[in-house]
N, C-alpha and C positions, 0 to 999 in steps of 0.2 A: 504494500500500500504506500502511495506517495505520502510525503510529509504533509502536504496540503490536505489530502483526503483524510489522513489520520487526525489532523487538527480539527477538521470539520466534524468528524465523528465525535471527538472528545467534547467539542463545543455543544453539539446536540445532546449528548448525555448529560452534560452539566446543566443545560437548560431544562431538561426533563426533571432532574432532581430538584430544580428550583421551582418546578411546577409552572414554567413559562410555556405552557402548551400552545398558546397562540403563536409565539415566536417559532417554536419547532415546526408547527404546521406550515407557516410561511416559508421556512427554510427548506423543508424536505420537498416542497413543490418544485423547487428549482434543481433537484438532484435527478440524475439518471438512474431511476429505480424501476424494477418491474411494475407494471401497472397494478396488479393485485396488491402488492406490498405497499405501493404509494397510497392506494385507496384505503388500505387498512390503517396506515399511519395517520392519514388525514382524519379518519373517523375517530381514532383513539384520541388525537389531539383536540378535536372538536368537543368530544365528551369530557376530556380532562379540563378544558377551559370552561365549559359550562359548570362543572363542579367547583372550580376555583372562583368563578364569578357568582356562585350560588344562584344560577339561572335555573331554578328548580322546575319551572313549568316545562322545560325542554329536556329534563333528565332522561325521559323515555326514548329520546333520539328519533322520534317519529318513524319514518320509513327508511332510516339510514342503517338498519341493522342487517340488511340482506348480505349473506356471506361474511358476516362480521366475525364469526368464530365463537366457540363456546366461552373463552375467557372474557372477552368483552361483554358478551351477553350476560354472564354471571355478574359482572360489575354493574351493568345497567339495572339488573334486577335489584341489587342492593341499593342503588341510588333511587329507584322508584319508591322505596319506603319513605324517602324524605320529600316526596313530591306532593303538592296539592292537586287533587283531581280537577281537571279543567272543565268537566261537565258534571252537573249535579247528580246524575244517575250512574256515574262510573262505578264499576264493581270494586276496583282497587282504591281504597280510601286513603292510602298513603299516610301523610302527616296528620290527616284528620282522625285517623284511627289511633295513631300513637305518635307523639312528638319525640320519642326517645332516639330513633335513628337520626332525625334531623339535628338534634342537639349534639350527637356524636360527630356528625359531619361538621357542624358549626365550630366545634372545638378544634377539629383538625384544620379547618380553613383559617380560623383565628391564629393558630400556631404557625401556619404557613405564612401568613401575612406578617407575623412578628419576625420570622426568619428572613423574609425579604425586605424588611424595613418599611413595609407599607402600613404606616400608623393610621392614616385616614381610613384605609380599608379595614384595619383591625377594629377601630372604634365603631365603624358602621356595622361590623359583624356582631360586636358586643351589644349594640343597640337592638339588633334583630333578636338576640337572645333575651334581652330584657322585655321585649314586647310579647313574646310567646311563652315566657316562663310560667305565668299563671295557668296556662293550658296544660303544660307539662305536669303541674301539681294536681289540678283537678282530674286529670286522666286516671290517677291512682284510685279515685273514688268512682268515677263514671264508667271506666273501661273504654272511653273514647276521648279524643282531645278537642272537644267542642264542635264536633261534626254537626253542621246545620241540618243535615238529614235526620239526625237523632235528637237534636235539641228540643223540638216541640214535645216529644214524649218524655224526655229527661226532665223538662221543666213543668210537666203536667202534674204538679203536686199541690196539695192543699195550701191556699194562701200564697201562691207564688206571685210575685210582682215583677218578675223578670220579663222585660219586653212589654209590660203593661203601660200603654201610653197615658191612660188616665191617672194611674198611680204616679207616674213620673212627672206629669204636668202638675199634679197636686203636691209634689215634693214628698210623697210617702215612700219614694224610692230615691236613694242618694246618688244615682248615676247622673253624671253631668250630661249636658245636651248631646254632645258627640257620642258618648257611650250609650245613651238612651236610644238614639236613632239606630245605632248599630245593633243593639239587642232586639229592637223591634224587627229590623230587617232579617236578622238571623233566624227568626222563627218562620219566615215565609220564603226565603230565597231558594230553598231546595226544590220547591214546586214550580219555579219559574224557568225562563230560558237560560241557555248557557251564557249569553252575554251578561245578563244581570248577575249570574253566579260568579263569573270571573271578576266583575267590577266589585262585588262584595268582598271577595278574597283579597283583592288588591288594596281596598280602601277601608274596610270596616272590620275584618276578622280580628285584627290586632286590637281594635277598640273593644270588641266583645271579651277578649282576653283580659284587658284592663278592668272592664266592668265586673268580671267574675272575681278578680282580686279584691275589688271594693266590696263586693257581696260578703266575702269571707273575712276581710281584715278591717274594714272601715265603716261598715254599715251600723248605724246606731238604732235602726228600727228593722230588725231582721224579719224577712218574710219566710215563706215555706221553703225556699231554696236552701236555707241553712237550718231552719227549725225542724225540718223533717229528718235531718241526719242524726245519727247517734251523737251524744254529747262529746265523746272522745274524738270522733271523726271531725266534728265541727271545730273543736278546739285545735286539732292538728292543722286543719285547713287555715284557720285564722292565723296561727303562728307562721306557717310556711308562706302564705300569701303576704303576710306582713314583711317577711324577709325579701320576697320577690319585689314588692313595691319599694323597699329600701334600696335594693340593687338598681331598680329603674330610676331612682332619684339620686343615685350616687354620683360622685364627681367624675368617675370614668364615663358614665353614660352622658353626663352633661357636656363632655368634650364633643359629642356628636354635633352640637350646634355651633362649635367654634372651629372644628378641624377642617372641613372641606373648603377648597377654594370657593369663594363666593360668600363666605361667612367670615369676613375679616382677613381673608387671604393668608390664613395661617394653618400650618399642619404641625401637630406635636411631634417631638422627637421621641425616640425610644425611652430616653431618660425621663422625659416629662410624663409619658404614659405610665411608666413604672411608678413614678412618684405619686401620680394621681391614683393608681390602682392600690398602692399600699395604704393610702389614706382611706380609700373606699373600703378596703378590706378590714381595716381597723374599726371603722364605724359599724360595719355589718357584724363583725365578731362581737362587738360590745353588746349586741342584742341578746347574746347568750343562746341557749337552746340550740336549735338547728343552725342558726346563724354562725355559731362558733365553728362550724365545719370549715368555714372559709379560711381559718387560721392554719389548716393542715398544710404541711410542706409536702406537696405531692409531685414536685418536679416539673410542673407545667410552667409555660412561659409567664403567665399571670398566676403566681402560686395560689393554690387554694380554690381556683375557679371550678375545676371538675369535681372537687370534693363537695363544694357548696351545691352544685347542681345535683349531684348524687343524693345528698341528704334531702334536698327539696323534692326530688322525684321518688325517693324511696327505693331506688335501684342504682346499682353502680353505673356511672356514665363516664367512659373514657373517650379520648379522641379516636375517631375512626381511622382507618388506614386506606380509604378509598383513593385519595390523591396519590398516596405512595404506591398503591397497587397499580394504578393507571400508569404512573411514571415507570415502574419496573417493567410492565408489559410493553410499554413503548420502547424502552431500552433494549429489551430482548428482541423486539421486532426489528429494530435498527441493526442489532448484531447479526441477525439472520441473513442480511444482505451485505454485510461488511466484507470486502475482499480480504483474503489472507495476506499478511505482510509479504513483500517480495523476498524471495530466497528462503521461504519457509516450506518448500515443497516436501512431500512425503517420500 
């Protein structure tokens, strides 16, 4: 292999391990590779970039899996567990059935952004976590993560004021106007068209998540949503959602409004993010109980974050390996077409 070809191969491998799948896809397009291998690499890189970008609605890869091979298909099956169904009647409920795979992927993506020095992306990822954390918590009680197809029956309990416009207008429900509108919509959207369903997921599902945290942790006039639960379950939900709201109000999440270009033209450094996280971590840990889990030294780039989520979810949550597995498969595919070094004949 010529020195230039060897350098190109090493560059591609390095980019794979940095999860720069978009760059790899662009570079391999200009290489003289067998057409089937080139198509396989382009599909792999497209899938990897969608994972890195958290472009979950396209995790299923649409019609791009023809002749994709069993390894990529297996990775796509894993990713689909993190995806929101794009039609109300889809059989595979993905992240509406359970948020746990999505949080494992979010942890992996957050760590990848830390390694790449993408602090604006890291803060954005943490913000997504804060929005859906209450659904991860309620899942342990309901068996689903706020699926609008199941919410009408889930909320059909005595004296429920969830989504009750009259109760919300009369302030017998403590949801703010935004959350109130989202809860009302959540009880109807599964029977409507796909366009409205997708609009709800884009704009209102995270508000329903926040509303549920308010139900558990901040409501001073509880309705049947909480009162029909066993006392120990209700108390656990109150504590865990209180911690989730504290995480959402933490200094780390407040960086979301200052980090991206366009909001002051400032992006935090690694040192600034770590300083803010340590302050946030200390404040959450002071709540005691489940919040103290954030003080665990678990080796994560933001120490204690996986331990906190595990405590809140009631199951162990570690960073997934989807990005790493896509990178490894891409490297193996590149190696399969790498010419042998000159003079290495058998």
